[in-house]
N, C-alpha and C positions, 0 to 999 in steps of 0.2 A: 908015839903018839910023840911026848914032848920034844924031839929032834925037828918033826912037824912045825911044831909051833914055834920052834927058833928060826926056821927058814920064813915061816910067813909074817906080814905086818899086818898090823891092825889101825886102819884109817877113822878117825872120829871128825861124822860130820855136823856140822853145829850150823843150825836154821834160826832163821826170823820166822816165828811162824803165823806172818801175816801177811794179808790181800794175796799177793800171786809169787809170792817171795819162795815158797817152799817147791813148786812143780817144778819150775829149771833145777834147782838143786837135786831134785830128785834123781830127775831125769840126765844129770849131768854125772850122778853117782851110779846108778845102772849103766853109763857108758861106760867108765869107766872099769866096773866090775865085769864089765863084756869081755872088756880090753884087757882085765889084769885078774883071771880068775884065781887066782892063788891069794888075793888078799881078802883080807876079813875087813866091813865097814861096818860101824856104828852109827845109825843115824838119829840124833836127837832131835826132838823136839814136843811141844805140848801133849796132851793127849789124843784133843779131840784132832790136833795136826795129823796127827800117826793116822788116829783110827780113818779117817777121810784118804789118807795116799798109799794105807798100806792093805793088803787084801786082808781079809779075815780069819784068815789061818795063821800069822804072823808075818813074813817076811820075803823077799825077794831074792831067792838063791843066797848070797853071799854076804847080803844088808840085811842088818838088825835092827829093829828100832827100837828105842827107850826115850822113856815117856820124860820129860823136865816139865819142872813145876812152872805154874803159868804167873804166881805169885799174886794173883787172884785174890781178895778175901771172900770168906764162905758168905755163898750165896747170891753172889755178884749177879749183877746179868746184865746186859749190852744193850741198853736202847737207842732208837737214833737210827740215821742209815748212814754208808762210809763205812768207812776205817774204821775201829773200836779204840781210840786215841787213846783214850784214860787204861784199858784194856793193856794197851802198847807200852803207856809209862811203869803200868803196875808191874810189867814181863822187865822193862829195861831193868827196875829197882831190884828184881830177884836175882840178876846177874851181877856177877861170874858163878856164882854163890850155887844155884840150881846146876848149869850144866857140871859141875864140878863133882856134884855126888853123885848125876848120874854118867857119868864118864868112870867116874870110880867101880859102881854098877856093873858096867861094861865089862873093867879090866879084871875084875876080879870073877864074873863068870863065865870071861876067853881064858883066863890064863894070860893074858898078853897086854903088855903095855902101847900105849899110845906110841907108834911109828910117823904119823901125818897127822897134820891137823887142817881139815879144809873147813869153811865154814861162809856164811853169808856173809858177805862185806861189811854189813850194818854192825855185824858182832866185831866190833876193834878192840875188847877185852881179847879176843882170843890171842893177838897179839904174844903177850905178856904168858896166857895158858901156856901156847907154845914153846914161848923161851925156854919155861919151867921144864914142861919135858923133853927140853933138847929135840926138839923134831920139829921140819920143815911146818911154816905157818901159808897156805895157800889160804886168801881170800875169794869170794865170784861175786862180780857184782852181776844182779841182774833184770840190770833196768840198763838205758843207754849208757854211748859215748857221752854226748857233751853233758849229761846232768854228772857222768865220772869226773871229768874234769873240770866241772864248777865248783864240786866239793873237791878237790886238789887244790884247787886257788883259790881258797875263800880266803884264805889272811890278804892275800895278794890284791882281790877283788876287794875287800875292804878298805886299803891301805889305796886304793887307786879310785875308788868311786866313795869311800866315807860311807858311815851308816845314815841312814833314810836320807840319801843325797837323793839330786836331781834325779827325775826316773828316765829322762830320755839322755842321759848320760851313755854314751855308746860304748863296747870291746875292746877296740882297735888294736889294743896292747896284749889282746890273747887270739894267740893265731885261729880261723877260721868263726873269730866271733865280732869282726866288724862288723854287721849288722845288727848285732844284737845287743837291744838298752838294759840298763840297771833294770829298771820296771820288771821285765821277761824274766829275768832268774826268779827258781822257788822260792817264795817263801822263806826267811831266816837267814837266808844269807849274805846279802847287803840291806834290806829293811824286814819290816815284819815283826815277827814273833822270834828275834836272835838269840832269846836265853829260855825257849822249851825246852823241854827233855831231847825231844825229836832234835830239833837245828845244831846243839848244844852234842848231842850222838853223830850227826852228820861230819860237825867241825871234828871230832876227833878221828872219824873214819879218814876223813882226810888226811889227818895228821899223820895217823896211823900206817898206811895204805902202800907208803916207798919202803918200814919197814918186812914187808912180807917177801918170801922168798920168792913169789909169783903169782900176781892177779891174772883172775880168770875173768871172761865176760861172755853174757849172752852174746855174741855180737860177730859180724865178719870186719877183715881190716877196710874191702872196696868200700864198705858202705859211705864213710868220713876218714880219707887216706890223712888229712891234714892233721885230725883232732885224733887219730892213731898217732901220729908221727909224734906230736905235741905229749900224749901221755906216756910212749914209749920214755919218751927224755925224763919225765918226773918217777919210773919203776924201776926195779933192779931186773923185772920180766914181767912183759903186758904178753897174754896169751887170749885172741878172738878165739873162742871155742863154740859157737853158737851159729846158726840160730837153736837151741833148744825146744823141743817143746815137753806136754805136761808125760808123754809117755815116752818112754824109748822106743828108739827106730828100731823096725823090725832087721832079722839077721840079711846080710850084704847079698848072700846067693837066695831072698825070698822075692818073691815075684806074686805076692797070694792076688790084689787086686788088678793084676791083669795089664800093668800098666807098657811093658815091652808090647804085647799085641796091639793093646788101642795106640800106641806109637807106629807100631805097621800099618798100622792101616790110615795113616795121615797121609795126607800129598807131600809133596817134596819141599821142602824150603816153609813150608807151614806151621812148625812149633818153633817156639823158640827156649834154647834151653839154658839154662843158669846152673852156673855150679859152686860152690861156695869152698872153693880150694883149699885157701888157705886157712882153713877151722880144721883140716885135717892134720896138716901138717902142727898146727897148733897143738891141735889133740894128744897128739902123741907125743908131744913135747911135753907135756901135762904127763903124761902116762909113765914116762921115763923120770920124773920130777919126785913124784909120789911111790914109785918102785928102787929108787935107787938108795944104795947106801948112806943112812947122817951122816 
């Protein structure tokens, strides 16, 4: 048993447990666990998030959920519609200590130190955690390509456009953004709430991502090649591994929905087939990174 544990690897997956961030990261983790079943995955999220994404019997195969503290005061109730911004701020104040405590629990339970740290890209502090563990850090960006480039370029955007400058300024200096105006940028980048906890978090994200072993994104290269190439020039390794959905895909040999029978019944040249081929090779590269020796 001890020899088996020494040959295994323990992957920590840290989530940003709000809006639609958890589902694609869990989907990616499921795909990784299927591709490398010898790995052990510890999935860290809040109790409410884990309860809504994992089955009642506990875990998915070799993926075990661990609860992290929300940081919320006792009795807190979110009021209103939309993202619970106050809850997000409480959660960010509780980090990274809440994750560190939960990771220590997982290490004790498994008897295995963390060999790789995968996190939602919003969790910029995971870079320092991975450095202390002497483990690779692989942040996962769940949003789109262009927002990612914007946050990587925030300092440049502020230098070029100023803070709260004319909204009609265009971004010719950024490849692929010549028709985008300053007013089109998200709040907190060059105008609005630039000092809010959320905006400060995103600024730190943009500064830390270039230090990552690799950055994965829930997208595919052909969607916006110019922006993809620009992001690649800013990062060590950039892997488009999407699109990912809420649930993991069925096994490759499965056709339980009868897709092949349906295709066979169509007229010649009546169906368009779109393949996200590059995401397959990028996914394999991601598997190689987390399974390689540090």
